[in-house]
DONUKE-266999 format. One record per residue (C-alpha): x, y, z; residue in one letter. Coordinates in steps of 0.2 Angstrom, whole numbers, plus 5000, padded with zeros to 4 digits. Example, Ala and Ser with C-alpha at 12.3 -4.5 7.8 and 13.67 -1.06 7.14 Angstrom:
BEGIN
506249785039A 506849955036S 
//
This chain:
BEGIN
460959035283X 460558845286X 461258805268X 460458635270X 458758665276X 458558795261X 459058645251X 457558535257X 456258705256X 457058725239X 456358555232X 454858535242X 454358695231X 455058625216X 453958485219X 452158555221X 452558665207X 453558575191X 453258735180X 453858875191X 455058995179X 454158945162X 454059125156X 455959135155X 456259125136X 457759165124X 458559145108X 460259135098X 460159305087X 461859295079X 462459205069X 460659185067X 459658995075X 458758905064X 457358955076X 457559145074X 457759135052X 456059045055X 455359185061X 456059345052X 456359255034X 454859095033X 455459075014X 457259005018X 456658855010X 456058914992X 454258924997X 453059035000X 452859155014X 451759025021X 452558845017X 453258835027X 452458925041X 453359065050X 454159005069X 452859145080X 453859085093X 455759085091X 456059125108X 455058955116X 456358835113X 456158735132X 456158585126X 457858505120X 459358405124X 458958195122X 457358245116X 457958395101X 459758425102X 459358605094X 457558645102X 455758605101X 454358705101X 452658625096X 452958515081X 454558615079X 455958495080X 457358615072X 458458445073X 457658455056X 457558615049X 456158675051X 455158515050X 453558615047X 452758525030X 453858365032X 455258365024X 456958415028X 457658575022X 459358635015X 460458715025X 460558875028X 462358945032X 462459105044X 463959145047X 465959075038X 467359085052X 469259035049X 469658895060X 470058925079X 469559105076X 468459195089X 466759245087X 465259355089X 463859265099X 462159375103X 460759315113X 459159375119X 458059355133X 456259405133X 456059385149X 457659365161X 457959205175X 459859225178X 460759105173X 462159095160X 462559035141X 463658915134X 463958855112X 464458675106X 465058645088X 464758465079X 465458465060X 463858365051X 463258345033X 461658405024X 460258325033X 461058225049X 460558275067X 462258285077X 462158215094X 462358295109X 464058175112X 464758275094X 464258455103X 464958395119X 466558365113X 466758545105X 466258665119X 466758855113X 467758945124X 467059115133X 468359245130X 467559415134X 465859495141X 465559635127X 464259715135X 464559715156X 466259655158X 466059465167X 467559385170X 467859185166X 467559035176X 469158955176X 468258815184X 467258795169X 467758905155X 466258855143X 465258965154X 464559165151X 463759215166X 462459345165X 461959505176X 460259525185X 458959625178X 459359755196X 460959755185X 461059965184X 461959965164X 460959815157X 460159865142X 458459835136X 457859845119X 456259935112X 454959795117X 455959745132X 457059615127X 458759605135X 460259595123X 461959515126X 463459505117X 464859405120X 466359325110X 466959155113X 468259055103X 468058915090X 468858735095X 470658735088X 470458595073X 468358595071X 468058645052X 466858615038X 465758685025X 464258645037X 464658655058X 463158675068X 463458795082X 462258725097X 461758875109X 461158825126X 460458925140X 460358865159X 459058985171X 459759005187X 458059075196X 457158885203X 459158835207X 460858855203X 462058725194X 463658665200X 465458775200X 463958945205X 464458925225X 466358965218X 466259085204X 466959255209X 465259335204X 465559515202X 464359675207X 462659655200X 462659455193X 462759365209X 460959265206X 460259235226X 460559135239X 459858955231X 460158795233X 461258685220X 459958565208X 459958395214X 459758365197X 459358445177X 458158355166X 458658285152X 457458345139X 456958545148X 455358465156X 455658535173X 456558675183X 457858735180X 457158795164X 458258765149X 458358845131X 459258755115X 459458825099X 460658775083X 461558895071X 462258835054X 463958905050X 465458855042X 467258855048X 468658875037X 470558845037X 471658985036X 470859115026X 469458995017X 468059115023X 468959245011X 468759174994X 466759244993X 465859324977X 465759494975X 464159584982X 462959654969X 463359824960X 462559994969X 462260144966X 463660254963X 464060394980X 463360264989X 464660184999X 464559965000X 465659965016X 466660035030X 468160115022X 469760055023X 471060085038X 471860275037X 473560305027X 474760275041X 476360355043X 478060235052X 478960325062X 480560275069X 479960195082X 479659975078X 478059905072X 477059795084X 475659745072X 475359695053X 473759665045X 473259635027X 471459665020X 471059605005X 469359724997X 468659614981X 467359754968X 466959724951X 468359744941X 469959734954X 470359644969X 471559784977X 472759734994X 473059845007X 474359785020X 474359935035X 475659935047X 475260025065X 476960105072X 476860135094X 477160295101X 478760235112X 478460445120X 476860365128X 477060265144X 475860115140X 474859995148X 474359805145X 472759755149X 471359705136X 472559755124X 474259825123X 475859875111X 476159675109X 474159625113X 473259695096X 471159715102X 470259575093X 469059665083X 470159755077X 469659925083X 471060045094X 471959995110X 471960145121X 473560195131X 472860115146X 472759955137X 470859955131X 470059905116X 468760025106X 468360205096X 468660385094X 469860515101X 470160415118X 470660245107X 471360305093X 472160455096X 473760535106X 474760355113X 473460245103X 474560065105X 473859995088X 472359945079X 471760085068X 472560245076X 472260405070X 473460555064X 474260615079X 475760475073X 475860585059X 476660735069X 478160625076X 479360635063X 478960525053X 480460445042X 479460355028X 477960375020X 476960225013X 475760214999X 474360155002X 472860074988X 471260094995X 469560054986X 468660184981X 466860254970X 466760394962X 467460534976X 466260534989X 466660615007X 466860405013X 468560395005X 470260435012X 471460545006X 473260575012X 473260735026X 473860915021X 475760865025X 475560685016X 475960645002X 474860484994X 474260394977X 472660324978X 472160204964X 470060224960X 469060084954X 467160114948X 465760014941X 464460064927X 463060134937X 461560244938X 460860344952X 459660494954X 460160634966X 459360784970X 460060944958X 459461024974X 460360934988X 458560894997X 458760755006X 457260625003X 456560465015X 456860305009X 456260165016X 456760035003X 457459855010X 459159835010X 460559705011X 461459695027X 462359615042X 461059715052X 459359805049X 460759965056X 462259895044X 460859905028X 460260075033X 461560175038X 462960095027X 461560125012X 461859945008X 461259864992X 459059874986X 458659674985X 457259614989X 457559424996X 459159345008X 459759274989X 460159424982X 461259474996X 463159424998X 463759295014X 463259345030X 462059475025X 460159475024X 458959575017X 458059695032X 456659785029X 457359945036X 456860135044X 456760295035X 458360325028X 459560465014X 460060335004X 460260384988X 459860564990X 461560634994X 462260734982X 463760674973X 465560794978X 466660804963X 468160864973X 469461004967X 470760984980X 470260864994X 470960835010X 470760715024X 469960795039X 470860785055X 469060785063X 468660635072X 467160645080X 465560725072X 463760775079X 462460665069X 461060545068X 462160405063X 463960385058X 463560395039X 462560565041X 463560625052X 465060595039X 464160645024X 463360795031X 464960855039X 464060855057X 464661005068X 466460905076X 466160875094X 467060785111X 465560715119X 463660815117X 462860885102X 461861055100X 460360975090X 458860855095X 459160695090X 460960715086X 462260595095X 464360635096X 464860485084X 466460435078X 466860465058X 467760375046X 469260485035X 468260615027X 468560755017X 467460865030X 468161065024X 468861025006X 468361134991X 467061034978X 465661034968X 463960964969X 463160844955X 461060824955X 459760724944X 460360564934X 462260534936X 463060364925X 464860334928X 465660214917X 466960074924X 468760144925X 470260134933X 471360304938X 472860354947X 472860544957X 474060604966X 473860734981X 475160834990X 474960975002X 473061024996X 472461165006X 470461185006X 469961374998X 467961355000X 466661285011X 464861275001X 463361245010X 461661175006X 460161265013X 458761165021X 457261155011X 455361115016X 455460965012X 456760905026X 455760755039X 456360865052X 456261045052X 457561055069X 458860955060X 459461065045X 460460995030X 461961065031X 463160965017X 464960995015X 465261105032X 466661095042X 465361195055X 465961255073X 464961215088X 463561305088X 462061365099X 460461245103X 459161225090X 457661345094X 456961195095X 457961125111X 457561165129X 459261275133X 460261185147X 459861275163X 460161255181X 458461255187X 456961195181X 456061265170X 454261275177X 453061135172X 451561065178X 451460905187X 451460805171X 452860915164X 454660865162X 456060985170X 457561025159X 459060995165X 461060995164X 461560835157X 463160745164X 463560565169X 463160455179X 463060425201X 463260305216X 461960305228X 462260385246X 463760325257X 462760255269X 461860125260X 462460075242X 461459985226X 462159915212X 462760065200X 462860095182X 464460125171X 464360295160X 464760355145X 466060485145X 465660645144X 466260825149X 465760915162X 464661035155X 464761225161X 463361285170X 462261435166X 462561525183X 464561555185X 464961545202X 466161685211X 467961655210X 468861645226X 470761685231X 471961565220X 471961395230X 473761335221X 474861385237X 476461295244X 476661175255X 476661225273X 477361085281X 479360975274X 478060815276X 476760895267X 477960965252X 478960785251X 477060725248X 476660865234X 478360805226X 477760615225X 475960665218X 476860795205X 478160655198X 476760515197X 475060665189X 475260575174X 474860405181X 473660465193X 472560545177X 472760405168X 472760245178X 471960295192X 470760425190X 469660315178X 467960285172X 467060165166X 466060165150X 464160095145X 465559975135X 466359925149X 468059995143X 469160105157X 469660275150X 469960445161X 468860535171X 468360665162X 467760755182X 469160685191X 470760765187X 472360785195X 472760965196X 470561005203X 471260845216X 473160945219X 471961125222X 470461025233X 472260965244X 473161135246X 471561215252X 471061055265X 472861035271X 473261245275X 471661295278X 470561155283X 468661155289X 468161165308X 470061185312X 470060985305X 471660985291X 471660845278X 473260745288X 474760765275X 476060655290X 477260725299X 478960755301X 479360555309X 480760475298X 479060415290X 478060565291X 477660595271X 477360405270X 475960445282X 475360555271X 475260455255X 474460315264X 473160445271X 472860485250X 472960305244X 471460255256X 470560435252X 470860395233X 470260205236X 468660235245X 468360385231X 468860285214X 467460155220X 466060275227X 466060415212X 467660425202X 467360235191X 465760335187X 466260505182X 464760555194X 464760695204X 462760715209X 462060595217X 460760485205X 459060415207X 459460215208X 458160185221X 456760065214X 455160065223X 453959915218X 454959945200X 454960125198X 456160275200X 455160375211X 455460595205X 455360625224X 456960515228X 457760695228X 457360685245X 458160545249X 458360355244X 458360205254X 456960285266X 458260425271X 457760615272X 459160705267X 458660875274X 458260815291X 459960755293X 460460885306X 461860925315X 462060865333X 461361015347X 463061095350X 463261155332X 461461165325X 461661345323X 462961315307X 461561185298X 460761265281X 458961315284X 457861225272X 457061335262X 455361285253X 455761395238X 457461325232X 457361265216X 458961165208X 459161025195X 460660915198X 462160925186X 462660735184X 461460615180X 461760405175X 461860375156X 461160195154X 459760175141X 458360235152X 459160305164X 458160445175X 458560625172X 459460735186X 458460745201X 457660905204X 457060995220X 455461145220X 453961205233X 452661125230X 451561275225X 452561245211X 452561055210X 451160995222X 451460805219X 452660705207X 452460555199X 453960445192X 455260415179X 454860275166X 456660205162X 455560075151X 454860205138X 455960235119X 455860425115X 457260425101X 456360375085X 456960495071X 456160375059X 454360425064X 453460535057X 453460695064X 455160615072X 455260585091X 456460655100X 457360605120X 457360785124X 457160765143X 459260755145X 460560775135X 461360595130X 459660535133X 459360345124X 457560315132X 456360365148X 455160495151X 454460605168X 452760515171X 451960655183X 449960615179X 449860555198X 450860555214X 452160405217X 452760405235X 454960385237X 455260255248X 455160355263X 453360435257X 453860585251X 452860615233X 453560825233X 455160905232X 455061045243X 456561095250X 457360915244X 458961005238X 460360915250X 460360775241X 462260695237X 463860785229X 465560775226X 466860615225X 466260565242X 464560605245X 464060755253X 462460725262X 461060835272X 460961005280X 462360985292X 463760935281X 463361095268X 463061205283X 464561175291X 465661195271X 464461355269X 465161405290X 466961375285X 467261425267X 465761495261X 464661655263X 464161625279X 465961635285X 466361805275X 464361865282X 464961845301X 466761915298X 467961735300X 469061725283X 468161625270X 468961535255X 467361525245X 466761715251X 465361715239X 464861545236X 463061495250X 463261315250X 461661325257X 460761425245X 461661345229X 462461185233X 462661145215X 464061255214X 465061085221X 464560985205X 464361145195X 465561255195X 466661245180X 467861395187X 468261295204X 468161125198X 469261075216X 467261095224X 467060945221X 468560855230X 468460985243X 466660915248X 467460735249X 468960785260X 467860855274X 467060725275X 468760625276X 469360725290X 467460745300X 467060565299X 468860465296X 470360545304X 469460595318X 468760405319X 468960315336X 467760185342X 468160005353X 470060055354X 470360075334X 471060255330X 471160305311X 472760395313X 473460285326X 472960135313X 473560215300X 475460235307X 475660075313X 475060025294X 476660115288X 477960065302X 477459885302X 477959875283X 476359925274X 475859725274X 473859635271X 472159715268X 471659725287X 471959955287X 470859965271X 469559845273X 469359935292X 469060115282X 468160035271X 466859975283X 467060155290X 466560235273X 465160105268X 464360065285X 464960165299X 466160035309X 467959975305X 467459795309X 465859755297X 464759665298X 463859815305X 462059855310X 461859915293X 462759755283X 464259715275X 465359815265X 464859815245X 466359815235X 467559775247X 468959695235X 468659825225X 469159975238X 470859855242X 471259825225X 471060025223X 471960055239X 473659925233X 473260015214X 473860205223X 475260115232X 475960065219X 475860235207X 476560325224X 477960185221X 477660145241X 
//
């Protein structure tokens, strides 16, 4: 590209149209900016709802800088908050921070024009206008992108870059807004009772700022080949478009923000805050972190010090966090060095943070006494586990609450205090009418329908802390309070999700108290030792329950149950539907595009493979011994490092950008598949395990490392097996993407003339629904295929449609696939995919497996050599009862033969990689050369990446440059390190 010419053309365009990009809008949501606060709470000055006038465009402050440091829209200049009645209004502190701490910055874009955010600070007095020089002297440092993982720019450490709109995991709110959540560090030495935080958004859709060409852009972030801005208008009048907001906060020394007034009293039995940390147990290992939590109540103040001990028996690594590096937000640090909640982070091998019970079983030497704030016995208050002796202190105030004598849930829409609407609703915060009634950092919210106040009060006979940490429910509070069914990632009732719950008494014996209850302020102490529950009463559902599909089981530790009658069962094939109907599909995680042309793919949530309704028959065992000395040596290395392979190599990324062990790709299945492919092979081709030369087994290990490096990039990081629908056509996802994406036609990927007898016959009556699909907000449902007699035409998946609204009357739920957050089918009219198909007849051969096996030729060869056809024609068959032509979904759906997803990828490897010899570059020869020369450099793995991703060893090929070259190379060296090579 002629970059100089591009600059000239851009300059002409900008001069001709100085208003390019005026539809980009954004604002600082948390801490609330002056303009956002004025839009949602116009009474902040002590006036009325119309005096001063509410801000009706909080996202429009694209005039600022030299004209208004805090932004300006119309006659509202937010240097003077908000100057609608001609006077300077008193400040309203939105948050209080400790000096030099790391803080959360939440931003919203109503129109997305790429670019980055910056935050600066200035200490002022009430009524004073901050200068830009003051802001520039106190820049905040960008620390972490909580949603999308943007790395820090070492040359511009204050910038938080944002992903493009085609970034597959990009979230959108119900109204189409784009939320962002970043962590910034406050400047050391800056403190005061009134600090202005200046939020600045610089767009990058017309030109880019200095430094954009030197930043290491992650996949899905690069704004495109745009010229560097010749100048940036100091007042925002011109391009690139800019936005300014200011928020009023306080910054105190040490714990100065902790000295706040006590919150108002609330009804007994209704939690006002999250429970304190679980009682923890010191083990023989040295502690790594100690934290002090102070909670203030009406009568007493209780301080609890919690020490978390390391589990030295677990191999652990440091990444975002580690043994000596606690999570900034106080969550659990997993074995692999990432922060989060739930069993994956807080369970066995949790390094530090609010770790859960697994440490209790490791020979405790001391049992600490933990004082905890409690109200009248309630399921939200932690008590010791069955093997722990603990003394607890109970403090309560005189309050009155009315609860239902029969346990009937009553909807409540009263305004409540909280840090957010979710916080106010799910934590049943106090009911008040204005912000001034709420505590520091909280505001009064109009909340969605909730059950606050109708949860019966429980009196426990012998309370025992439940060991179940994840339960089903519509919220954490409901999952915990109503003892939702234990879960790992999915739930059987519509509208419910698997949620990590706080400490609770589910399973303990209790009695229920309804009607009006009065509790008088008192302090009591109780000691419980090794209590055992004896019964578990329930409350029956009633006609007043707002959702018939959600029974009100109270106090029941339920085992996972079958799906409710109102929910469709999971099935391997779509049910009968008209052109406008939706498919019923087995769920699973996200997927990548076909290997021929990659696109940006979304991270996924952490699922487990769903049990298919159709069980595929079992072959002979695959755990055969190695057949050569090289293979035996390779297996010895693999076996010695199997834990690291599972916990460091086979990792997938969640929507929160945290890395966790994949639930689809595991070491045991890898080994099973490997043994099939080097013992039996396909088409007389075998997975190369090395030879009997001095470096023989190392050749085999490097071959496996190269294979895993590509697989980690292609599917493992997405926890995916089936191809997902990712090809946007005119901004929509065609249902006919099942037939092929980016102009491809999978059923026309036929074999050469000499192998044509092996390929699958395309049968018009085949019906299959994919096992896995993406799980980001609004992600398309699993691909499916079926005859024209059933689906004369297909339309689109509308990824913008909101469907999960349990507060509506009647409640609305997302029911196209498990884990769905939004979206729906729209088959009201035909919509073609990129190759023009509008039907899905015969379109059952999309990509499957760890390196996507696609098309009638590849599935035909698997069937010809390993499947039913080999058996029917009298040849040896590893899977004699699996017809890979008629049930290609066996690769992803078979719970009995999980090695199939590996075998599909290894088949591609032996066919396309190990057999590659083009232009003098022979794969096996180059592999040996790489090993014999000391395994130095990236030329070998880069060539392999080119073959896998673009079809040639010396890209850019005709199809373009390699997608994720650096990731593939990094994966390769990571595997070599685990193999100790």
